[in-house]
N, C-alpha and C positions, 0 to 999 in steps of 0.2 A: 877800857868797858866799864863803868861804874859797879859797884860792889853791891849793889843792889841790882843789876841788870844780869851779873852772873848769878845772882841768887834767882833769880827767873829760869835761867837754863836748868839749874839744876831743879826746880821746879817744875820743870817740863817732865821731868819724870815722873812725877808723880799727880801730874794734873790730871791723868784721864781718873782718877780717885774723887775729884773736888766735881758738886754738883751743887746747882742752884735751882731755885723757883724766885714767886715773888716774894715768899717770906723767906728764903730760904740763907745761910750762912755759909761762907766760902771760908775753908777751914785751914790752913796748913801750914806748918812750920817752917821756918826760917831762920839758918842758921847764922844770920848775917843782921848785923847791926841796924842797916841800912834798910831789913826786909820789911815788906806789909806786915802789921800785926793783925791777929784773929779779929775781927770787928764784923758788925751787921752790914752787906752787903747786898740786898736785898734788890736794889734798883741796878737794872745793868747797864745804864748810862750814866757816870756819874764824873762830870765834867773836873770836880776837883780831886778825883782820886788820882794815883801815881800812876804810870803807864804799866806796872807791873800788874795794876789787876785788870788792865781792857785787855793786857797780853794773855792772861789765865781765863779772862771771860773769852775771849779768840780758839785757846786753846781745847776749854770744852764744848765749843761749838764744834770745834773741827773733828774732835773725836767721835760726836755723836752725828757727823755728816750734815752740821748744818752750816755749809760753806759761806752763804753769801751774807748769815750771823757773824762767824768767824773773822771773814775779810774784814766788815765794817768794825768790831773790834780792835782787829791789825792795826785799821788804819787810824782810828782813833789812837792808839798806841803811840802812832810813828808822830801824830801831831803835837804828842805831850814831850817826845823824844826822838826826834828826826833824823839824828845822826845814831844811831842803835842799827848796825852791822845784824844783828839777832833779830830783831823786830823787822827788818828788812827782806832778811831773809824766813822769817814765819809767813811774813804778807805775800810773797812770792810763790811758799809752795802752795798757800789756801787760792791764791789764785789760778797758780797751773790744775790743781787738781777742780776748780771752778770753771777749769776751761777759758781762762783768759791767757795765754801766753806771753799776749805782744806786753802786756801791762806785768808780768810776772819777770819778765826778763828785765825791764825797767829796773824792776828793787832789786833782783838780783845780781844786775853789776852795781848798782851803787852799794849795794852791801859788800862787794870784792874791792869797791875802792876805799868805804871804808875799814875794811880787814884783808889788804891784799897777800897777809903771810898766814892766813888762815887755809889750811888746805880742804876740810868740806865745803868752803864758800867756794872754792877754787873750782870743785868737782859737782858742786852744785849748779853754777853756772855754766859749766863746760856740757852738763846735761841738758840746758835750757837752749844751748848754741847747737846743740846736735837737734831737739827736735822742732827746733823751727828754720831747720837746713843750712844754718849758718855752717859749715863744716871749718870752714878755714878758722873761724876764731876759736872754734873749739878745739881743733888740734894747736893753734897757739898758748892756748892756756894749758895744755896737758904734756907740752913738750919742753925741755928744759933748754936751757945756751947753747947746747951740743946737739940738740937735737933727739933727747932721749927719753921716754917716758920719766914723766916728775915721781912715780913709785909704782906700785903693785896695782893702783885702785886707778891711778891715769891710763896703766897700761891695759886691762882691764874694759876701759872704756874707748879708750885710742881703736883695741882689738874689733869692739862693735860698730862702731864706726865705719873701722877699714872695708869689714865685710860686707858693707854697701855702697863703698866708693871708691876703696882703691885696695883689690883686694890682694894686692903683692904686698903690702905694706902690711896688710894683715900679717903675711907668712912672716915677716921680719920680727912683728910686736909679739906672738905667740912663742917665736924663738928666743927672742930677748928676756921672756917671760922663763923659759927655760935655763937660758944661762945663766940668771939671777939665779939661781939654786930652784925653781920651782919645778923641780920633776915631781910633780902631782901628773895623776891619770888625767885630770882635766885640764893641763897646761898641753898635756901631748892632744890629748882629744880637740883641743883648740887648735892646736896646728895642724890637725890632720882635716879640720872643717878649713881651715885655709887653703891648703894644698887642692883640696876638692876645686874651689873657687879656683883657683887658676889655673884647671885641669891637669892636675898631677896627682893621677889615681897612685902610682907606685909609693911617691913620697908617704902620699897621706895614710898606706898601709904600713908603711915605716915606721910614721909616728905610731899608729892605733898599736903597732906591734911592741913597741918600746913602750906604752903604754901600760899593756898585757903585763909585761915583765915586771913592773911595778908593783901589778893586782893581776895576779893570774885568773884571777877567778868574777873580774869583773865583767857582768854580764853585759851593762850598757856598752861597755866597749867593745865585744863581740857584736853587738847589734847594729854599732855603725862600721863595724867590718863588714857584715852582711849588706848593710845600706849602702857601701860602697861598691859591693860585687855587685847587688843590683843594677846599680846607676851604671854601669857598664856591659849589664845581659849576660853576665858571667852567673848562670846559675847552681852550676858544679860547684863553684868556690862559694857560694851564698850557703849549699847543702854541706859544705867541709866543715863551713865555718859554724853551723848549727851543731854537727857533730861534735865539733871541738865542746861548746857549749854543756852539751849531753853529757860530755865524758867527765867533767867537773861537777855537774850538777844534771845529773840523772832524772829522767823526767819532770823537767822544767816546764811549765805548760806554756808561757808564752812561745818560750823555743819552739814546741813538738808545734806549736799551732803555725808558726812561721814556716816552717819544715812542711808542712801540711799542704798549705797557701802554694809553695813552689812545687811541691811536688804536681799537684792539680795543674798550677799553669803550664808543667811540662807534661803531662795526661799519663804520669806515672800513676796510675789510676790504684793500683794493688799498693805499692808505696803508701797513697795516702791514707788511704784507708786502715793500712798498718799503725799507722801514726797517730790516726784520729782515733781507733780504738785503745792504743795505749794512753790518752789522754783521757779518755773515758772510764776506763780502769782504774787509773790513780785518780779522778779529778770525776767522779760520777757526777757531780752537778752540774759540768761544765756547759750549758747551753747551744754555745756557739759551737762547739764541738759536735753535741750531737746533731744539731741541727747539719754542719758542714757534709758531716758523714752520709745525713738523709740523703743529701743534693747529690752525692759520691755517688753514692750505690741507686740515685735515680739515674745518671750520665750512663752508668756501666748496666742500665737495664735489669739490675737486680732489685726489682720492685717488693719484692716481700719482703726484703732487709730495709729497702726505703721506706715504705710502709712504717715497720717498727720503730726506725729513728723519728719519723716526722709523730708517730703517735707519742711516744715518748718525747719529745719536744714539747707537743704540746698539751701534757698535763701538767706542765709548769707554764705555759705558757698559751691559755687556750686562744688568745685575742688575734694569735699572728694570722694575718689570711694568707700570706704568700706561702706558708705551710699549707696551711689548712686546704689554700687551693692545689697544691703539688700532691697532698696526699689525696685529694679528689683524683686528679689523674693518673695516679698510682694504682688507686683503686680501679679504677676503670680499665687500666692495660694487665691488671690481673682477670679480668671480667667479670669483677662483682660489683654490678650495679647499682647495686642497694646501696652498699658502704659507699660509693664513688657519689650517690645523689645525695646522704646526709654530709658528705665531708663537703659539695659545692654548696649545699644549702644555707650551712654555719659560716660562708665567706659574706661579711658585712655591708650595707650599701655603701657607705663610706670608705671602705678599702679599695686599691687603685685595683685589686682582680676580680670586682667585684661582676662587672657587664661580662668575664669572659668564663666566670663560675657559672652567671646564668646562661650560657649563650652553650656550655658543655652538658648543661640540664636540658635544655631546649633538645639537645641530641640525642640524649639517652631517653629522654619521653618519646621522641620520635622513634627511638626503636624498640621500645618497649609496645609502639601501635599507640601511645596517648597524644594526638598529633594538636589536640586543644590545649592541653600541659604547655604544650611542648612549645605551642604558638606562643601562650601566656608568660614563658619563663623568654621566648627570645624578645618578647615586647617592653619585659624590664629591662633587658639589655641594651635596648636599640636606646631606649628613653636615659639610661645611665650615659653611655656612648654610640650614639648613632655612626655606622660603619655601611659603607655601601654594602659587602658581603651579608652583613648581618640583614639588611634589609632585603637582600635578594632572595637569601633563605627563607625571610617572613613569607615571600611568594609562594614558595613551595610550600610552606606548611600551612598556607590557608587552602591551597589546592587539596592539601593532604587532607582538612580535617573539615573537608568539604565544600569550604567556600572557592569552589574552582574560579568562576566568573570573576570573583572579586580579585583572585590571582594575576588572571589574565588581566582586566582592565587596571590593576598597577601598575603592569608591567607592559602594557601597552602604550600607556601614558607616560611611561618614562623613554618606550622606543621613539617616541612623537619629537619628543625632544632632542635624539639620540639616534635615528636613523639607523648609522652605519656602527652602533653601539655591537660587537659580537658577542660582548657579554651578557647581555640582555635578551638577545636572540636566544642563544644557548640555556637561559635562565627560562625563557618564554618554552624551549622543547623539554625542559622537564618537567615541568609544568603540565605539557600535554601528553608528555610520556606517561606519568604519574596517574594519568586519566585514560589510560589505554587509547588514545588516539597517537596511535602510535605514525600513521601515514602522515599528521598535522606538525607531530614531535620532529619527524625528518626534515620537514622544510625548511623549518627554522632551525636545524641544527647543519643542514646543508647552506643555508644564509650567513649563520654564524661562519663556516669553514670559508666562503667563500670573501667575507668582508676581513678573514682574518685567517690565513692556510696555518699559522702553526695556534692554532686553538687545539692543543694537545685533548681538552676533553670532549669539545665535539666532535674529533677526528674518532676519539675512543669511542664515543656514544653511539656513533653510524654504524663504526665497524662492529662494534659487541651487537647492535639488532638484528643488523645482518645474519650475523652467525648465529643467532638463536633461532633466525629464520631459516636458516639452511641456504641461505640465497646469496647471492653475490660472494659467495669466498674469497676471491682472488683480490676481488675490491676490498671487501674487510680484512683482509693478512694486510693490504697493502695499509689502510687507514690506521689499524692498530700499528704498525711497523713505523709509521711516520710519527704517530703520538708517542710510541715509545723513545723515538730517536730525543723527542724533546724531552721528555721526560723519563730517562730510563729507570730510575729506581722508585717509580710509580707501581706499588703490588697490586692495584685495580687493574690497572693496565696490563700489566704483565699478566695477569689473571683473564682478560680479555683474548688474548694471543695465545696461551694455551686452550680455549675453548673454541677458539676458530681450528685450531689442529684438532682437536677433539670431534669439533663437525665435519673437518675433512675425513677423518679415518671411520666416522659413525656409517656412512653410504657402503664405504669398500668394507666392512664389516659385514653390514647384511646383504652383501653381493657374492663373498666367500673370498675376495680378493685381501686376505688377512698379511701377506707378506706387503704389500704397501700400505696397510693400516696399521701394522703396527711399528713401521717408522711414524707415521704422523703421532699414533699416541704414546710415545717414549719422550716425541718432541712436546706435547701434549704436557706430559707428566715432569718433564723437566721446569716449564715455563712455571706451570702451578705450584710444583712444590718451591722456587724460588719467590714467586706470589704471595705464598704461606710465609716464608721467611721475612717478604718486605712489610707484609701487612701486621706480622707478631699473631696472626692466628684471626682467621674471618671466616665465616658461617660458609659463604656461597663460594669461596674457596677451597673449601673440606668437602662441599657435597660436589664438588667440581672435579675434586681429587678421587673422590668415591664412585663419581662416573665414569671416571677416566679409568681407574680399575679393575672396576665391573666389564668393561667394555674387553681388556686383556683376559677376562672369567678368573682375578682374582679376588676372588670375592670374600674371602678373608681382612682384607686390608680394606677393599671397597666398606665392609661394615664398621671397619675404626674409624674410617674419615667421615663416613654417615654418622656414626655416633657421635663423634666429635666436632659436629657440626649443629647436632643440638644442643650439646654442653655450651657451644658458643650463642648460644640464642638465635634460630634462625629469623631470616627479613620474613616475612608472610606471602608478602605480597611478592618477592622474588624467587621464593621458596616453596609454592605450593604444594610440592608433588615429594618434598624430603621424608616425612613420616612414612609413606606410603612404600617408600622404595627400602626404608631401613626398616618395616614392619615386614616385606616381603622377605627377606635376607634373613632376619633373624628366623623364621619361620623355617627356612633351608637349613638351619646349625640345629634345630633343635633336636 
């Protein structure tokens, strides 16, 4: 190599400070008599300039990311000095960055031919062989005559390659590094990863424990141990590892968060709550912990606490649609419909939860008796994400908002295309029922049951309608029990069963057969309390409980249930006599 080219290699260290424009001057100092002297180099392409000039121009372009110009400059330098290993290597590096690996490899191989004893050129060539998936050639460059790595850098490159191609050799290479005196945590971590690759988790754990002996407080090694335990499905071991970290790093945020995730996965809700509260205590701005705790409270049905967490999170991240949506759900579960409406309204149209938020708004407005507004919100939901349940719901809302004929026409039109569709038949029955055309409603419901004897909603509708009318109580009980067999945790079907028992007891009480009546009332109360539990509180269920207690002459308990029904916001169409019953009982207690 010439003195001049060695000087260029030194100059490469300061090339980032060189700049030029059309009238700029390349200014650098050379310590070699053969180096380029400072002079005006405003013209980029100078055929008479030495190769060092083009090389420095290329370095300058490369430093600024102009890879095409850099490559062109290096090629000009190479034309002037074709046997320079350094220029070949610079050109290869530029071509790799410019995504021309085939030509880069040609120049890297030539650089190695010119300087076969240069370790950096060998490593560079090996990297290119690896990138081009020529693993045998890469390995041949990196191993010596005895089959050992040529050095630590070669071993590191071999290890990375073996992880892709030959995992047992990765184990051997990592152990070679350790045997060579590399008793570092990094080497043992490499050995552990290699053992994971050959599915020897116990050996991997031993390697990581050896790393911890060298560095007992290394959180990254503990994290690798935890990942190893997770891969084995050993959540108990994961938690034990996290506890180890916390012993030496109390309140370590990432570890606490990982522990909470494992606790949530194991359904250890109370443990997860305590862990997340610890994060909040020590890291009050940790938004992820605030959000996660909100969802944990939600899953535990601790809605007041969930709402507080969601609101705290949204004060810092007001645009989070998912949390805003679930705040609305929580507020609705708490019976605060006004706050729920406010939350659902805040979900933006470009959010994934927008359509469901608008559907929830429709339900809330329907419950408040504002059917036109409910239909308007539902149509927004359908526009964003049309689904069959939403479209069928829209027919019900059309009927409730006064467009009975439009609702029927819409459903009948769908039924013409699918005459055996029990879901359409059921919805037609609902629309007729909302219009108080009960006989026609029952006809459609019976047709739905004929098409699908497992239509629990239709079975419940018919059974409850018969019970309300005090007729066909044996068949009503049978239909409702069939429905409950299909959906045993449905609170509204359970309420229907309680109401059937109530209606069986009522004529017995009226005719003085109190002993027989009491058995049915007790059954009724058992079913209705179960319905109350399943629904989370419903005004109709509470009124039914009041009626059942009143039938037992337990007036104080009946009064409490009627008052609870009022607090839960009665459905006017279904509970026309609630206030009359409540006021009558109140007068008795005055």
